[in-house]
Steps between C-alpha positions, in 0.01 A plus 500: 500500500632844405542747783710813542659689787621853427770613742513877549785619725400831657713769664354847564245492217206665674435731202532220246310211657144586400603535135692173501217307664244648262707387201561154642131453578433517127654151476180349644347530153765260363630289789267329747740355753759754611619685809690824560776438753624831640821488703544820699874567529507709820305793354472807724257713294173321577521251211429201725194663657369590156547141383295382799215731396510367142501140622168560676348588163678248280536138611773409251753717685740328740736712712816401683766703678853428390713343771834612353520843341582507131353382170676166527325423826167626362521274197602196707211553738260555210604170341452314826160655571359470147241225468469455126677299229653796317668809639537833323710778652352843433646825632262731684608805299285384205787542252416169337191427292226315692382352170831317476409304815220331309736452205740316733221300662345388172837393361578295811159334472570401139856381570490271802868412460617856563654579838510877441439778252740793485370828367730735315444872454765505229330326212387672181139423596530651850370843591728691738430852624660740747814294557769731648783525247792442742324205660428359154868515402606324822226242449610414147867475592433282806246270338711440191801417716290251695362353178851439366628362829221244519476438125131588501263653245314682775571874524298630797615305806456790743133545417286392798186414302503127422287191566608167652358173624491520878657156551789605275563816704508299821772281348712813447527559876702620677458840339800705608431843346375769735388777266416561132770246413249227588351563156834405347548193718172330410538489118871416521421199718232390253754520218797341679285209616380449141132536584252579224408861425374718219584861417222736388461873444334713768420869541636748752360848567693627800384624836255790492444547874767525769873437471697194393653293782778381269833665587781368280773655715367316805447153354754470217728286718207273586445427130868408466470264798195327348667475161809335649290270719295377203804468276670284765186288518514460122860380515425252781192364323695448177757292688239249614 
Protein backbone atom coordinates (compact mmCIF):
# COMPACT_ATOMS: atom_id res chain seq x y z
CA UNK A 1 0.00 0.00 0.00
CA UNK A 2 1.32 3.44 -0.95
CA UNK A 3 1.74 5.91 1.88
CA UNK A 4 3.84 9.04 2.30
CA UNK A 5 5.43 10.93 5.17
CA UNK A 6 6.64 14.46 4.44
CA UNK A 7 9.34 15.59 6.86
CA UNK A 8 9.47 19.36 7.35
CA UNK A 9 12.32 20.55 9.60
CA UNK A 10 11.32 23.86 11.17
CA UNK A 11 13.45 26.55 12.81
CA UNK A 12 11.99 30.02 13.45
CA UNK A 13 9.44 29.94 10.62
CA UNK A 14 6.50 31.59 12.36
CA UNK A 15 5.85 33.90 9.38
CA UNK A 16 6.17 31.10 6.84
CA UNK A 17 4.27 28.21 8.41
CA UNK A 18 0.71 29.07 7.41
CA UNK A 19 1.74 29.42 3.76
CA UNK A 20 3.66 26.15 3.77
CA UNK A 21 0.83 24.22 5.41
CA UNK A 22 -1.73 25.70 3.03
CA UNK A 23 0.34 24.57 0.04
CA UNK A 24 0.95 21.11 1.46
CA UNK A 25 -2.74 20.64 2.24
CA UNK A 26 -3.41 20.81 -1.49
CA UNK A 27 -1.87 17.32 -1.73
CA UNK A 28 -5.07 15.81 -0.29
CA UNK A 29 -6.60 16.11 -3.76
CA UNK A 30 -3.95 13.71 -5.13
CA UNK A 31 -2.65 11.60 -2.24
CA UNK A 32 -4.98 9.89 0.23
CA UNK A 33 -2.58 8.44 2.76
CA UNK A 34 0.01 10.98 3.87
CA UNK A 35 1.20 12.83 6.96
CA UNK A 36 3.10 16.07 7.56
CA UNK A 37 5.86 15.45 10.09
CA UNK A 38 7.10 18.76 11.49
CA UNK A 39 10.31 18.64 13.52
CA UNK A 40 10.75 21.84 15.51
CA UNK A 41 14.49 22.51 15.80
CA UNK A 42 14.56 24.60 19.00
CA UNK A 43 12.61 27.53 17.54
CA UNK A 44 12.33 30.60 19.78
CA UNK A 45 9.90 32.73 17.72
CA UNK A 46 6.63 30.94 18.49
CA UNK A 47 6.84 28.45 15.60
CA UNK A 48 6.13 25.46 17.85
CA UNK A 49 3.07 27.09 19.42
CA UNK A 50 1.76 27.99 15.98
CA UNK A 51 2.23 24.40 14.81
CA UNK A 52 0.18 23.22 17.80
CA UNK A 53 -2.67 25.53 16.76
CA UNK A 54 -2.57 24.20 13.18
CA UNK A 55 -2.56 20.60 14.40
CA UNK A 56 -5.88 21.20 16.16
CA UNK A 57 -7.40 22.08 12.79
CA UNK A 58 -5.62 19.56 10.59
CA UNK A 59 -5.26 15.94 11.70
CA UNK A 60 -2.53 15.03 9.21
CA UNK A 61 0.00 17.20 11.06
CA UNK A 62 2.40 15.48 13.46
CA UNK A 63 4.76 17.60 15.58
CA UNK A 64 7.92 16.61 17.41
CA UNK A 65 10.58 18.64 19.19
CA UNK A 66 14.11 17.92 18.09
CA UNK A 67 16.24 16.35 20.80
CA UNK A 68 19.58 17.47 19.33
CA UNK A 69 19.78 20.90 17.74
CA UNK A 70 20.60 20.97 14.05
CA UNK A 71 19.13 19.79 10.75
CA UNK A 72 20.89 16.45 11.02
CA UNK A 73 19.14 15.68 14.28
CA UNK A 74 15.81 16.94 12.90
CA UNK A 75 16.02 14.68 9.87
CA UNK A 76 17.04 11.64 11.94
CA UNK A 77 14.15 12.17 14.32
CA UNK A 78 11.75 12.72 11.42
CA UNK A 79 12.79 9.42 9.83
CA UNK A 80 12.31 7.56 13.09
CA UNK A 81 8.91 9.11 13.80
CA UNK A 82 7.50 8.81 10.27
CA UNK A 83 4.91 6.06 9.95
CA UNK A 84 4.60 5.61 6.21
CA UNK A 85 6.37 3.60 3.50
CA UNK A 86 7.90 6.56 1.67
CA UNK A 87 9.58 9.65 3.06
CA UNK A 88 9.95 12.98 1.29
CA UNK A 89 12.05 15.76 2.81
CA UNK A 90 10.57 19.19 2.14
CA UNK A 91 12.03 22.44 3.46
CA UNK A 92 9.65 24.75 5.30
CA UNK A 93 10.73 27.80 3.29
CA UNK A 94 8.58 26.64 0.34
CA UNK A 95 11.45 27.06 -2.14
CA UNK A 96 10.61 23.75 -3.77
CA UNK A 97 7.52 23.02 -5.85
CA UNK A 98 4.78 21.17 -3.93
CA UNK A 99 3.60 19.69 -7.23
CA UNK A 100 6.91 17.86 -7.47
CA UNK A 101 6.00 15.90 -4.32
CA UNK A 102 3.20 14.21 -6.23
CA UNK A 103 5.56 13.73 -9.18
CA UNK A 104 7.96 11.89 -6.85
CA UNK A 105 5.17 9.89 -5.23
CA UNK A 106 3.62 8.77 -8.51
CA UNK A 107 6.99 7.70 -9.90
CA UNK A 108 7.77 5.65 -6.79
CA UNK A 109 4.36 3.99 -7.07
CA UNK A 110 5.06 3.00 -10.68
CA UNK A 111 8.62 1.81 -9.98
CA UNK A 112 8.52 -0.48 -6.96
CA UNK A 113 12.20 -1.36 -7.36
CA UNK A 114 13.37 2.20 -6.73
CA UNK A 115 14.91 2.99 -3.35
CA UNK A 116 15.01 6.76 -3.94
CA UNK A 117 14.40 9.54 -6.42
CA UNK A 118 16.80 12.47 -6.57
CA UNK A 119 15.50 15.75 -7.90
CA UNK A 120 17.80 18.10 -9.75
CA UNK A 121 17.24 21.82 -10.21
CA UNK A 122 19.89 21.87 -12.92
CA UNK A 123 18.19 20.13 -15.80
CA UNK A 124 17.06 21.85 -18.99
CA UNK A 125 13.45 21.08 -18.03
CA UNK A 126 13.75 22.59 -14.53
CA UNK A 127 12.45 26.02 -13.62
CA UNK A 128 14.73 27.93 -11.24
CA UNK A 129 14.03 31.45 -10.00
CA UNK A 130 15.63 33.85 -7.53
CA UNK A 131 18.77 31.79 -6.96
CA UNK A 132 21.46 34.10 -5.48
CA UNK A 133 24.29 34.35 -8.01
CA UNK A 134 27.21 33.77 -5.59
CA UNK A 135 25.45 30.82 -3.99
CA UNK A 136 24.73 29.41 -7.45
CA UNK A 137 28.41 29.56 -8.43
CA UNK A 138 29.47 27.80 -5.21
CA UNK A 139 26.73 25.22 -5.72
CA UNK A 140 27.83 24.36 -9.25
CA UNK A 141 31.50 24.11 -8.33
CA UNK A 142 30.83 21.93 -5.27
CA UNK A 143 28.29 19.63 -6.89
CA UNK A 144 30.40 19.03 -9.98
CA UNK A 145 33.41 18.20 -7.82
CA UNK A 146 31.31 15.71 -5.87
CA UNK A 147 29.93 14.24 -9.09
CA UNK A 148 33.44 13.63 -10.43
CA UNK A 149 34.72 12.25 -7.14
CA UNK A 150 31.93 9.69 -6.95
CA UNK A 151 31.69 9.07 -10.70
CA UNK A 152 28.00 9.95 -10.69
CA UNK A 153 25.63 11.48 -13.24
CA UNK A 154 23.77 13.30 -10.49
CA UNK A 155 24.48 17.04 -10.25
CA UNK A 156 22.46 18.34 -7.28
CA UNK A 157 23.61 16.39 -4.22
CA UNK A 158 23.17 19.29 -1.79
CA UNK A 159 19.50 19.74 -2.62
CA UNK A 160 17.36 18.66 0.36
CA UNK A 161 14.22 17.80 -1.62
CA UNK A 162 14.25 14.07 -2.40
CA UNK A 163 12.12 10.98 -1.74
CA UNK A 164 13.20 7.65 -0.22
CA UNK A 165 11.78 4.38 1.02
CA UNK A 166 11.69 4.58 4.80
CA UNK A 167 13.26 1.14 5.31
CA UNK A 168 16.15 2.19 3.06
CA UNK A 169 16.78 5.35 5.10
CA UNK A 170 16.86 3.34 8.31
CA UNK A 171 19.58 1.15 6.79
CA UNK A 172 21.70 4.28 6.26
CA UNK A 173 21.97 4.87 10.02
CA UNK A 174 23.99 6.07 11.79
CA UNK A 175 23.57 9.47 10.18
CA UNK A 176 26.57 11.52 11.26
CA UNK A 177 25.88 14.95 9.72
CA UNK A 178 24.63 17.64 12.07
CA UNK A 179 23.51 20.41 9.73
CA UNK A 180 22.67 21.02 6.05
CA UNK A 181 25.37 18.48 5.18
CA UNK A 182 22.86 15.75 6.06
CA UNK A 183 21.37 16.38 2.62
CA UNK A 184 24.71 15.43 1.09
CA UNK A 185 25.19 12.36 3.27
CA UNK A 186 21.91 10.66 2.37
CA UNK A 187 22.29 10.55 -1.45
CA UNK A 188 26.00 9.71 -1.24
CA UNK A 189 25.21 6.70 0.94
CA UNK A 190 22.53 5.60 -1.53
CA UNK A 191 25.07 5.80 -4.35
CA UNK A 192 28.04 4.21 -2.56
CA UNK A 193 25.89 1.30 -1.40
CA UNK A 194 24.69 0.79 -4.99
CA UNK A 195 21.01 1.15 -4.15
CA UNK A 196 18.53 1.94 -6.91
CA UNK A 197 17.61 5.55 -7.66
CA UNK A 198 16.35 7.73 -10.47
CA UNK A 199 17.19 11.34 -11.30
CA UNK A 200 14.41 13.70 -12.42
CA UNK A 201 14.02 17.43 -12.98
CA UNK A 202 12.36 19.56 -10.30
CA UNK A 203 11.56 23.25 -9.89
CA UNK A 204 12.92 25.73 -7.37
CA UNK A 205 11.52 29.21 -6.70
CA UNK A 206 13.45 30.48 -3.70
CA UNK A 207 12.29 31.72 -0.34
CA UNK A 208 9.84 34.62 -0.42
CA UNK A 209 9.28 35.09 3.32
CA UNK A 210 11.95 35.34 6.01
CA UNK A 211 15.68 34.71 5.72
CA UNK A 212 17.65 31.65 4.65
CA UNK A 213 19.18 29.58 7.47
CA UNK A 214 21.96 28.39 5.16
CA UNK A 215 25.29 30.04 6.03
CA UNK A 216 28.10 28.72 3.83
CA UNK A 217 30.83 30.27 5.98
CA UNK A 218 29.50 28.43 9.03
CA UNK A 219 28.97 24.96 7.57
CA UNK A 220 31.51 24.66 4.74
CA UNK A 221 33.79 22.52 6.92
CA UNK A 222 30.86 20.25 7.78
CA UNK A 223 30.31 19.52 4.08
CA UNK A 224 33.99 18.60 3.74
CA UNK A 225 33.69 16.24 6.72
CA UNK A 226 30.64 14.51 5.20
CA UNK A 227 32.31 14.26 1.81
CA UNK A 228 35.40 12.61 3.30
CA UNK A 229 33.30 10.31 5.49
CA UNK A 230 31.25 9.08 2.52
CA UNK A 231 34.29 8.76 0.28
CA UNK A 232 35.99 6.60 2.93
CA UNK A 233 32.85 4.48 3.11
CA UNK A 234 32.99 4.08 -0.67
CA UNK A 235 36.59 2.88 -0.52
CA UNK A 236 35.84 0.40 2.29
CA UNK A 237 32.76 -0.96 0.52
CA UNK A 238 34.71 -1.48 -2.71
CA UNK A 239 37.28 -3.56 -0.83
CA UNK A 240 34.67 -6.07 0.31
